[in-house]
mmCIF file of the N, C-alpha and C atoms, coordinates in Angstrom:
data_MODEL
# 
_entry.id   MODEL 
# 
loop_
_atom_site.group_PDB 
_atom_site.id 
_atom_site.type_symbol 
_atom_site.label_atom_id 
_atom_site.label_alt_id 
_atom_site.label_comp_id 
_atom_site.label_asym_id 
_atom_site.label_entity_id 
_atom_site.label_seq_id 
_atom_site.pdbx_PDB_ins_code 
_atom_site.Cartn_x 
_atom_site.Cartn_y 
_atom_site.Cartn_z 
_atom_site.occupancy 
_atom_site.B_iso_or_equiv 
_atom_site.pdbx_formal_charge 
_atom_site.auth_seq_id 
_atom_site.auth_comp_id 
_atom_site.auth_asym_id 
_atom_site.auth_atom_id 
_atom_site.pdbx_PDB_model_num 
ATOM 1   N N  . MET A 1 1  ? 108.886 138.471 125.343 1.00 0.00 ? 1  MET A N  1 
ATOM 2   C CA . MET A 1 1  ? 108.491 137.288 126.081 1.00 0.00 ? 1  MET A CA 1 
ATOM 3   C C  . MET A 1 1  ? 109.320 137.206 127.349 1.00 0.00 ? 1  MET A C  1 
ATOM 4   N N  . LYS A 1 2  ? 108.672 136.976 128.458 1.00 0.00 ? 2  LYS A N  1 
ATOM 5   C CA . LYS A 1 2  ? 109.369 136.790 129.724 1.00 0.00 ? 2  LYS A CA 1 
ATOM 6   C C  . LYS A 1 2  ? 109.374 135.312 130.068 1.00 0.00 ? 2  LYS A C  1 
ATOM 7   N N  . ILE A 1 3  ? 110.451 134.895 130.731 1.00 0.00 ? 3  ILE A N  1 
ATOM 8   C CA . ILE A 1 3  ? 110.594 133.494 131.135 1.00 0.00 ? 3  ILE A CA 1 
ATOM 9   C C  . ILE A 1 3  ? 111.274 133.455 132.502 1.00 0.00 ? 3  ILE A C  1 
ATOM 10  N N  . SER A 1 4  ? 110.953 132.459 133.295 1.00 0.00 ? 4  SER A N  1 
ATOM 11  C CA . SER A 1 4  ? 111.509 132.386 134.644 1.00 0.00 ? 4  SER A CA 1 
ATOM 12  C C  . SER A 1 4  ? 112.944 131.871 134.679 1.00 0.00 ? 4  SER A C  1 
ATOM 13  N N  . GLY A 1 5  ? 113.392 131.213 133.631 1.00 0.00 ? 5  GLY A N  1 
ATOM 14  C CA . GLY A 1 5  ? 114.750 130.658 133.610 1.00 0.00 ? 5  GLY A CA 1 
ATOM 15  C C  . GLY A 1 5  ? 115.808 131.741 133.718 1.00 0.00 ? 5  GLY A C  1 
ATOM 16  N N  . GLN A 1 6  ? 116.807 131.503 134.540 1.00 0.00 ? 6  GLN A N  1 
ATOM 17  C CA . GLN A 1 6  ? 117.873 132.481 134.763 1.00 0.00 ? 6  GLN A CA 1 
ATOM 18  C C  . GLN A 1 6  ? 119.146 132.165 133.990 1.00 0.00 ? 6  GLN A C  1 
ATOM 19  N N  . ASN A 1 7  ? 119.289 130.935 133.533 1.00 0.00 ? 7  ASN A N  1 
ATOM 20  C CA . ASN A 1 7  ? 120.506 130.521 132.835 1.00 0.00 ? 7  ASN A CA 1 
ATOM 21  C C  . ASN A 1 7  ? 120.336 130.751 131.340 1.00 0.00 ? 7  ASN A C  1 
ATOM 22  N N  . LYS A 1 8  ? 120.633 131.981 130.908 1.00 0.00 ? 8  LYS A N  1 
ATOM 23  C CA . LYS A 1 8  ? 120.456 132.370 129.520 1.00 0.00 ? 8  LYS A CA 1 
ATOM 24  C C  . LYS A 1 8  ? 121.806 132.774 128.936 1.00 0.00 ? 8  LYS A C  1 
ATOM 25  N N  . LEU A 1 9  ? 122.123 132.240 127.772 1.00 0.00 ? 9  LEU A N  1 
ATOM 26  C CA . LEU A 1 9  ? 123.367 132.595 127.090 1.00 0.00 ? 9  LEU A CA 1 
ATOM 27  C C  . LEU A 1 9  ? 123.038 133.006 125.663 1.00 0.00 ? 9  LEU A C  1 
ATOM 28  N N  . ALA A 1 10 ? 123.338 134.245 125.331 1.00 0.00 ? 10 ALA A N  1 
ATOM 29  C CA . ALA A 1 10 ? 123.099 134.736 123.973 1.00 0.00 ? 10 ALA A CA 1 
ATOM 30  C C  . ALA A 1 10 ? 124.237 134.279 123.076 1.00 0.00 ? 10 ALA A C  1 
ATOM 31  N N  . GLY A 1 11 ? 123.922 134.006 121.832 1.00 0.00 ? 11 GLY A N  1 
ATOM 32  C CA . GLY A 1 11 ? 124.948 133.593 120.890 1.00 0.00 ? 11 GLY A CA 1 
ATOM 33  C C  . GLY A 1 11 ? 124.436 133.608 119.468 1.00 0.00 ? 11 GLY A C  1 
ATOM 34  N N  . GLU A 1 12 ? 125.268 133.093 118.590 1.00 0.00 ? 12 GLU A N  1 
ATOM 35  C CA . GLU A 1 12 ? 124.958 133.042 117.159 1.00 0.00 ? 12 GLU A CA 1 
ATOM 36  C C  . GLU A 1 12 ? 125.050 131.601 116.678 1.00 0.00 ? 12 GLU A C  1 
ATOM 37  N N  . ILE A 1 13 ? 124.068 131.175 115.912 1.00 0.00 ? 13 ILE A N  1 
ATOM 38  C CA . ILE A 1 13 ? 124.090 129.815 115.373 1.00 0.00 ? 13 ILE A CA 1 
ATOM 39  C C  . ILE A 1 13 ? 125.230 129.697 114.369 1.00 0.00 ? 13 ILE A C  1 
ATOM 40  N N  . ILE A 1 14 ? 126.088 128.692 114.588 1.00 0.00 ? 14 ILE A N  1 
ATOM 41  C CA . ILE A 1 14 ? 127.216 128.480 113.675 1.00 0.00 ? 14 ILE A CA 1 
ATOM 42  C C  . ILE A 1 14 ? 127.076 127.188 112.873 1.00 0.00 ? 14 ILE A C  1 
ATOM 43  N N  . ALA A 1 15 ? 126.166 126.300 113.282 1.00 0.00 ? 15 ALA A N  1 
ATOM 44  C CA . ALA A 1 15 ? 125.963 125.050 112.540 1.00 0.00 ? 15 ALA A CA 1 
ATOM 45  C C  . ALA A 1 15 ? 124.600 124.467 112.890 1.00 0.00 ? 15 ALA A C  1 
ATOM 46  N N  . ILE A 1 16 ? 123.991 123.837 111.893 1.00 0.00 ? 16 ILE A N  1 
ATOM 47  C CA . ILE A 1 16 ? 122.735 123.113 112.086 1.00 0.00 ? 16 ILE A CA 1 
ATOM 48  C C  . ILE A 1 16 ? 122.856 121.802 111.327 1.00 0.00 ? 16 ILE A C  1 
ATOM 49  N N  . LYS A 1 17 ? 122.640 120.687 112.032 1.00 0.00 ? 17 LYS A N  1 
ATOM 50  C CA . LYS A 1 17 ? 122.652 119.363 111.402 1.00 0.00 ? 17 LYS A CA 1 
ATOM 51  C C  . LYS A 1 17 ? 121.259 118.777 111.544 1.00 0.00 ? 17 LYS A C  1 
ATOM 52  N N  . MET A 1 18 ? 120.578 118.642 110.411 1.00 0.00 ? 18 MET A N  1 
ATOM 53  C CA . MET A 1 18 ? 119.210 118.122 110.413 1.00 0.00 ? 18 MET A CA 1 
ATOM 54  C C  . MET A 1 18 ? 119.235 116.604 110.282 1.00 0.00 ? 18 MET A C  1 
ATOM 55  N N  . GLY A 1 19 ? 118.509 115.934 111.160 1.00 0.00 ? 19 GLY A N  1 
ATOM 56  C CA . GLY A 1 19 ? 118.321 114.502 111.063 1.00 0.00 ? 19 GLY A CA 1 
ATOM 57  C C  . GLY A 1 19 ? 116.900 114.230 110.602 1.00 0.00 ? 19 GLY A C  1 
ATOM 58  N N  . GLU A 1 20 ? 116.438 113.009 110.781 1.00 0.00 ? 20 GLU A N  1 
ATOM 59  C CA . GLU A 1 20 ? 115.072 112.682 110.399 1.00 0.00 ? 20 GLU A CA 1 
ATOM 60  C C  . GLU A 1 20 ? 114.069 113.272 111.372 1.00 0.00 ? 20 GLU A C  1 
ATOM 61  N N  . ILE A 1 21 ? 114.383 113.200 112.664 1.00 0.00 ? 21 ILE A N  1 
ATOM 62  C CA . ILE A 1 21 ? 113.453 113.669 113.698 1.00 0.00 ? 21 ILE A CA 1 
ATOM 63  C C  . ILE A 1 21 ? 114.060 114.789 114.531 1.00 0.00 ? 21 ILE A C  1 
ATOM 64  N N  . SER A 1 22 ? 115.338 114.643 114.877 1.00 0.00 ? 22 SER A N  1 
ATOM 65  C CA . SER A 1 22 ? 115.984 115.653 115.716 1.00 0.00 ? 22 SER A CA 1 
ATOM 66  C C  . SER A 1 22 ? 117.006 116.456 114.921 1.00 0.00 ? 22 SER A C  1 
ATOM 67  N N  . CYS A 1 23 ? 117.328 117.600 115.470 1.00 0.00 ? 23 CYS A N  1 
ATOM 68  C CA . CYS A 1 23 ? 118.201 118.554 114.818 1.00 0.00 ? 23 CYS A CA 1 
ATOM 69  C C  . CYS A 1 23 ? 119.235 119.025 115.843 1.00 0.00 ? 23 CYS A C  1 
ATOM 70  N N  . GLN A 1 24 ? 120.499 119.051 115.471 1.00 0.00 ? 24 GLN A N  1 
ATOM 71  C CA . GLN A 1 24 ? 121.564 119.521 116.356 1.00 0.00 ? 24 GLN A CA 1 
ATOM 72  C C  . GLN A 1 24 ? 121.906 120.953 115.980 1.00 0.00 ? 24 GLN A C  1 
ATOM 73  N N  . VAL A 1 25 ? 121.754 121.856 116.941 1.00 0.00 ? 25 VAL A N  1 
ATOM 74  C CA . VAL A 1 25 ? 122.026 123.275 116.707 1.00 0.00 ? 25 VAL A CA 1 
ATOM 75  C C  . VAL A 1 25 ? 123.229 123.672 117.556 1.00 0.00 ? 25 VAL A C  1 
ATOM 76  N N  . THR A 1 26 ? 124.256 124.213 116.916 1.00 0.00 ? 26 THR A N  1 
ATOM 77  C CA . THR A 1 26 ? 125.454 124.659 117.624 1.00 0.00 ? 26 THR A CA 1 
ATOM 78  C C  . THR A 1 26 ? 125.508 126.173 117.575 1.00 0.00 ? 26 THR A C  1 
ATOM 79  N N  . LEU A 1 27 ? 125.706 126.782 118.761 1.00 0.00 ? 27 LEU A N  1 
ATOM 80  C CA . LEU A 1 27 ? 125.836 128.230 118.773 1.00 0.00 ? 27 LEU A CA 1 
ATOM 81  C C  . LEU A 1 27 ? 127.104 128.638 119.482 1.00 0.00 ? 27 LEU A C  1 
ATOM 82  N N  . GLN A 1 28 ? 127.641 129.764 119.056 1.00 0.00 ? 28 GLN A N  1 
ATOM 83  C CA . GLN A 1 28 ? 128.851 130.345 119.649 1.00 0.00 ? 28 GLN A CA 1 
ATOM 84  C C  . GLN A 1 28 ? 128.399 131.438 120.597 1.00 0.00 ? 28 GLN A C  1 
ATOM 85  N N  . SER A 1 29 ? 128.820 131.324 121.861 1.00 0.00 ? 29 SER A N  1 
ATOM 86  C CA . SER A 1 29 ? 128.502 132.322 122.877 1.00 0.00 ? 29 SER A CA 1 
ATOM 87  C C  . SER A 1 29 ? 129.818 132.743 123.516 1.00 0.00 ? 29 SER A C  1 
ATOM 88  N N  . GLY A 1 30 ? 130.341 133.860 123.110 1.00 0.00 ? 30 GLY A N  1 
ATOM 89  C CA . GLY A 1 30 ? 131.661 134.279 123.588 1.00 0.00 ? 30 GLY A CA 1 
ATOM 90  C C  . GLY A 1 30 ? 132.707 133.281 123.140 1.00 0.00 ? 30 GLY A C  1 
ATOM 91  N N  . ASP A 1 31 ? 133.486 132.770 124.088 1.00 0.00 ? 31 ASP A N  1 
ATOM 92  C CA . ASP A 1 31 ? 134.513 131.776 123.768 1.00 0.00 ? 31 ASP A CA 1 
ATOM 93  C C  . ASP A 1 31 ? 133.978 130.353 123.828 1.00 0.00 ? 31 ASP A C  1 
ATOM 94  N N  . SER A 1 32 ? 132.704 130.196 124.120 1.00 0.00 ? 32 SER A N  1 
ATOM 95  C CA . SER A 1 32 ? 132.118 128.863 124.310 1.00 0.00 ? 32 SER A CA 1 
ATOM 96  C C  . SER A 1 32 ? 131.166 128.483 123.183 1.00 0.00 ? 32 SER A C  1 
ATOM 97  N N  . ARG A 1 33 ? 131.098 127.183 122.938 1.00 0.00 ? 33 ARG A N  1 
ATOM 98  C CA . ARG A 1 33 ? 130.125 126.641 122.003 1.00 0.00 ? 33 ARG A CA 1 
ATOM 99  C C  . ARG A 1 33 ? 129.106 125.836 122.791 1.00 0.00 ? 33 ARG A C  1 
ATOM 100 N N  . ILE A 1 34 ? 127.868 125.988 122.417 1.00 0.00 ? 34 ILE A N  1 
ATOM 101 C CA . ILE A 1 34 ? 126.777 125.274 123.064 1.00 0.00 ? 34 ILE A CA 1 
ATOM 102 C C  . ILE A 1 34 ? 126.076 124.458 121.991 1.00 0.00 ? 34 ILE A C  1 
ATOM 103 N N  . VAL A 1 35 ? 125.819 123.192 122.292 1.00 0.00 ? 35 VAL A N  1 
ATOM 104 C CA . VAL A 1 35 ? 125.131 122.314 121.355 1.00 0.00 ? 35 VAL A CA 1 
ATOM 105 C C  . VAL A 1 35 ? 123.804 121.904 121.971 1.00 0.00 ? 35 VAL A C  1 
ATOM 106 N N  . SER A 1 36 ? 122.740 122.070 121.209 1.00 0.00 ? 36 SER A N  1 
ATOM 107 C CA . SER A 1 36 ? 121.401 121.703 121.666 1.00 0.00 ? 36 SER A CA 1 
ATOM 108 C C  . SER A 1 36 ? 120.769 120.770 120.642 1.00 0.00 ? 36 SER A C  1 
ATOM 109 N N  . VAL A 1 37 ? 120.029 119.796 121.127 1.00 0.00 ? 37 VAL A N  1 
ATOM 110 C CA . VAL A 1 37 ? 119.290 118.905 120.244 1.00 0.00 ? 37 VAL A CA 1 
ATOM 111 C C  . VAL A 1 37 ? 117.810 119.214 120.424 1.00 0.00 ? 37 VAL A C  1 
ATOM 112 N N  . ILE A 1 38 ? 117.165 119.605 119.334 1.00 0.00 ? 38 ILE A N  1 
ATOM 113 C CA . ILE A 1 38 ? 115.744 119.940 119.351 1.00 0.00 ? 38 ILE A CA 1 
ATOM 114 C C  . ILE A 1 38 ? 115.063 119.161 118.227 1.00 0.00 ? 38 ILE A C  1 
ATOM 115 N N  . THR A 1 39 ? 113.759 119.189 118.190 1.00 0.00 ? 39 THR A N  1 
ATOM 116 C CA . THR A 1 39 ? 113.070 118.512 117.094 1.00 0.00 ? 39 THR A CA 1 
ATOM 117 C C  . THR A 1 39 ? 113.245 119.317 115.811 1.00 0.00 ? 39 THR A C  1 
ATOM 118 N N  . CYS A 1 40 ? 113.241 118.617 114.701 1.00 0.00 ? 40 CYS A N  1 
ATOM 119 C CA . CYS A 1 40 ? 113.332 119.295 113.412 1.00 0.00 ? 40 CYS A CA 1 
ATOM 120 C C  . CYS A 1 40 ? 112.107 120.182 113.191 1.00 0.00 ? 40 CYS A C  1 
ATOM 121 N N  . ASP A 1 41 ? 110.945 119.745 113.684 1.00 0.00 ? 41 ASP A N  1 
ATOM 122 C CA . ASP A 1 41 ? 109.739 120.575 113.574 1.00 0.00 ? 41 ASP A CA 1 
ATOM 123 C C  . ASP A 1 41 ? 109.954 121.929 114.246 1.00 0.00 ? 41 ASP A C  1 
ATOM 124 N N  . SER A 1 42 ? 110.562 121.928 115.438 1.00 0.00 ? 42 SER A N  1 
ATOM 125 C CA . SER A 1 42 ? 110.823 123.183 116.141 1.00 0.00 ? 42 SER A CA 1 
ATOM 126 C C  . SER A 1 42 ? 111.797 124.058 115.364 1.00 0.00 ? 42 SER A C  1 
ATOM 127 N N  . ALA A 1 43 ? 112.843 123.464 114.826 1.00 0.00 ? 43 ALA A N  1 
ATOM 128 C CA . ALA A 1 43 ? 113.828 124.226 114.049 1.00 0.00 ? 43 ALA A CA 1 
ATOM 129 C C  . ALA A 1 43 ? 113.175 124.863 112.826 1.00 0.00 ? 43 ALA A C  1 
ATOM 130 N N  . ARG A 1 44 ? 112.302 124.106 112.160 1.00 0.00 ? 44 ARG A N  1 
ATOM 131 C CA . ARG A 1 44 ? 111.599 124.647 110.985 1.00 0.00 ? 44 ARG A CA 1 
ATOM 132 C C  . ARG A 1 44 ? 110.601 125.729 111.402 1.00 0.00 ? 44 ARG A C  1 
ATOM 133 N N  . ASP A 1 45 ? 109.865 125.488 112.490 1.00 0.00 ? 45 ASP A N  1 
ATOM 134 C CA . ASP A 1 45 ? 108.885 126.475 112.962 1.00 0.00 ? 45 ASP A CA 1 
ATOM 135 C C  . ASP A 1 45 ? 109.553 127.810 113.308 1.00 0.00 ? 45 ASP A C  1 
ATOM 136 N N  . MET A 1 46 ? 110.756 127.747 113.907 1.00 0.00 ? 46 MET A N  1 
ATOM 137 C CA . MET A 1 46 ? 111.481 128.962 114.260 1.00 0.00 ? 46 MET A CA 1 
ATOM 138 C C  . MET A 1 46 ? 112.288 129.521 113.094 1.00 0.00 ? 46 MET A C  1 
ATOM 139 N N  . GLU A 1 47 ? 112.301 128.772 111.981 1.00 0.00 ? 47 GLU A N  1 
ATOM 140 C CA . GLU A 1 47 ? 113.061 129.160 110.784 1.00 0.00 ? 47 GLU A CA 1 
ATOM 141 C C  . GLU A 1 47 ? 114.521 129.450 111.132 1.00 0.00 ? 47 GLU A C  1 
ATOM 142 N N  . LEU A 1 48 ? 115.117 128.540 111.934 1.00 0.00 ? 48 LEU A N  1 
ATOM 143 C CA . LEU A 1 48 ? 116.505 128.707 112.346 1.00 0.00 ? 48 LEU A CA 1 
ATOM 144 C C  . LEU A 1 48 ? 117.439 128.559 111.158 1.00 0.00 ? 48 LEU A C  1 
ATOM 145 N N  . LYS A 1 49 ? 118.479 129.399 111.154 1.00 0.00 ? 49 LYS A N  1 
ATOM 146 C CA . LYS A 1 49 ? 119.506 129.287 110.117 1.00 0.00 ? 49 LYS A CA 1 
ATOM 147 C C  . LYS A 1 49 ? 120.840 129.778 110.672 1.00 0.00 ? 49 LYS A C  1 
ATOM 148 N N  . VAL A 1 50 ? 121.919 129.336 110.054 1.00 0.00 ? 50 VAL A N  1 
ATOM 149 C CA . VAL A 1 50 ? 123.256 129.765 110.467 1.00 0.00 ? 50 VAL A CA 1 
ATOM 150 C C  . VAL A 1 50 ? 123.318 131.286 110.385 1.00 0.00 ? 50 VAL A C  1 
ATOM 151 N N  . GLY A 1 51 ? 123.871 131.883 111.432 1.00 0.00 ? 51 GLY A N  1 
ATOM 152 C CA . GLY A 1 51 ? 123.996 133.334 111.496 1.00 0.00 ? 51 GLY A CA 1 
ATOM 153 C C  . GLY A 1 51 ? 122.929 133.992 112.357 1.00 0.00 ? 51 GLY A C  1 
ATOM 154 N N  . ASP A 1 52 ? 121.861 133.255 112.680 1.00 0.00 ? 52 ASP A N  1 
ATOM 155 C CA . ASP A 1 52 ? 120.806 133.805 113.539 1.00 0.00 ? 52 ASP A CA 1 
ATOM 156 C C  . ASP A 1 52 ? 121.337 134.071 114.939 1.00 0.00 ? 52 ASP A C  1 
ATOM 157 N N  . LYS A 1 53 ? 120.906 135.182 115.520 1.00 0.00 ? 53 LYS A N  1 
ATOM 158 C CA . LYS A 1 53 ? 121.194 135.495 116.919 1.00 0.00 ? 53 LYS A CA 1 
ATOM 159 C C  . LYS A 1 53 ? 120.088 134.849 117.745 1.00 0.00 ? 53 LYS A C  1 
ATOM 160 N N  . VAL A 1 54 ? 120.480 134.033 118.723 1.00 0.00 ? 54 VAL A N  1 
ATOM 161 C CA . VAL A 1 54 ? 119.521 133.298 119.548 1.00 0.00 ? 54 VAL A CA 1 
ATOM 162 C C  . VAL A 1 54 ? 119.960 133.341 121.009 1.00 0.00 ? 54 VAL A C  1 
ATOM 163 N N  . VAL A 1 55 ? 119.095 132.841 121.875 1.00 0.00 ? 55 VAL A N  1 
ATOM 164 C CA . VAL A 1 55 ? 119.424 132.718 123.291 1.00 0.00 ? 55 VAL A CA 1 
ATOM 165 C C  . VAL A 1 55 ? 119.223 131.268 123.691 1.00 0.00 ? 55 VAL A C  1 
ATOM 166 N N  . ALA A 1 56 ? 120.232 130.682 124.322 1.00 0.00 ? 56 ALA A N  1 
ATOM 167 C CA . ALA A 1 56 ? 120.129 129.325 124.851 1.00 0.00 ? 56 ALA A CA 1 
ATOM 168 C C  . ALA A 1 56 ? 119.614 129.434 126.280 1.00 0.00 ? 56 ALA A C  1 
ATOM 169 N N  . LEU A 1 57 ? 118.533 128.738 126.565 1.00 0.00 ? 57 LEU A N  1 
ATOM 170 C CA . LEU A 1 57 ? 117.994 128.671 127.922 1.00 0.00 ? 57 LEU A CA 1 
ATOM 171 C C  . LEU A 1 57 ? 118.373 127.314 128.491 1.00 0.00 ? 57 LEU A C  1 
ATOM 172 N N  . ILE A 1 58 ? 119.121 127.315 129.569 1.00 0.00 ? 58 ILE A N  1 
ATOM 173 C CA . ILE A 1 58 ? 119.637 126.076 130.126 1.00 0.00 ? 58 ILE A CA 1 
ATOM 174 C C  . ILE A 1 58 ? 118.858 125.735 131.393 1.00 0.00 ? 58 ILE A C  1 
ATOM 175 N N  . LYS A 1 59 ? 118.208 124.591 131.376 1.00 0.00 ? 59 LYS A N  1 
ATOM 176 C CA . LYS A 1 59 ? 117.448 124.138 132.542 1.00 0.00 ? 59 LYS A CA 1 
ATOM 177 C C  . LYS A 1 59 ? 118.041 122.803 132.980 1.00 0.00 ? 59 LYS A C  1 
ATOM 178 N N  . SER A 1 60 ? 118.536 122.795 134.193 1.00 0.00 ? 60 SER A N  1 
ATOM 179 C CA . SER A 1 60 ? 119.149 121.582 134.698 1.00 0.00 ? 60 SER A CA 1 
ATOM 180 C C  . SER A 1 60 ? 119.088 121.576 136.212 1.00 0.00 ? 60 SER A C  1 
ATOM 181 N N  . SER A 1 61 ? 118.876 120.410 136.769 1.00 0.00 ? 61 SER A N  1 
ATOM 182 C CA . SER A 1 61 ? 118.855 120.310 138.221 1.00 0.00 ? 61 SER A CA 1 
ATOM 183 C C  . SER A 1 61 ? 120.263 120.182 138.795 1.00 0.00 ? 61 SER A C  1 
ATOM 184 N N  . GLU A 1 62 ? 121.235 119.864 137.939 1.00 0.00 ? 62 GLU A N  1 
ATOM 185 C CA . GLU A 1 62 ? 122.616 119.768 138.398 1.00 0.00 ? 62 GLU A CA 1 
ATOM 186 C C  . GLU A 1 62 ? 123.566 119.862 137.208 1.00 0.00 ? 62 GLU A C  1 
ATOM 187 N N  . VAL A 1 63 ? 124.771 120.258 137.499 1.00 0.00 ? 63 VAL A N  1 
ATOM 188 C CA . VAL A 1 63 ? 125.844 120.289 136.502 1.00 0.00 ? 63 VAL A CA 1 
ATOM 189 C C  . VAL A 1 63 ? 126.977 119.458 137.083 1.00 0.00 ? 63 VAL A C  1 
ATOM 190 N N  . MET A 1 64 ? 127.394 118.427 136.358 1.00 0.00 ? 64 MET A N  1 
ATOM 191 C CA . MET A 1 64 ? 128.476 117.566 136.847 1.00 0.00 ? 64 MET A CA 1 
ATOM 192 C C  . MET A 1 64 ? 129.739 117.817 136.030 1.00 0.00 ? 64 MET A C  1 
ATOM 193 N N  . ILE A 1 65 ? 130.875 117.673 136.690 1.00 0.00 ? 65 ILE A N  1 
ATOM 194 C CA . ILE A 1 65 ? 132.171 117.807 136.047 1.00 0.00 ? 65 ILE A CA 1 
ATOM 195 C C  . ILE A 1 65 ? 132.941 116.523 136.283 1.00 0.00 ? 65 ILE A C  1 
ATOM 196 N N  . MET A 1 66 ? 133.599 116.059 135.236 1.00 0.00 ? 66 MET A N  1 
ATOM 197 C CA . MET A 1 66 ? 134.370 114.816 135.339 1.00 0.00 ? 66 MET A CA 1 
ATOM 198 C C  . MET A 1 66 ? 135.709 115.029 134.682 1.00 0.00 ? 66 MET A C  1 
ATOM 199 N N  . LYS A 1 67 ? 136.721 114.432 135.268 1.00 0.00 ? 67 LYS A N  1 
ATOM 200 C CA . LYS A 1 67 ? 138.053 114.538 134.667 1.00 0.00 ? 67 LYS A CA 1 
ATOM 201 C C  . LYS A 1 67 ? 138.637 113.156 134.545 1.00 0.00 ? 67 LYS A C  1 
# 
């Protein structure tokens, strides 16, 4: 599958927290952890589980930093 997004980070799922509607998926990418919130339907459709190798596609119009 090809996609136009350029911000791709490969990693491994290290945690999944299922809620009623949304699901929090945490993946380890190098020294960084990325947390994504997706629908539980999507998580089930993709049959996501801890240990899966996945790619995070990041789409954002801006990245802000605060200290």
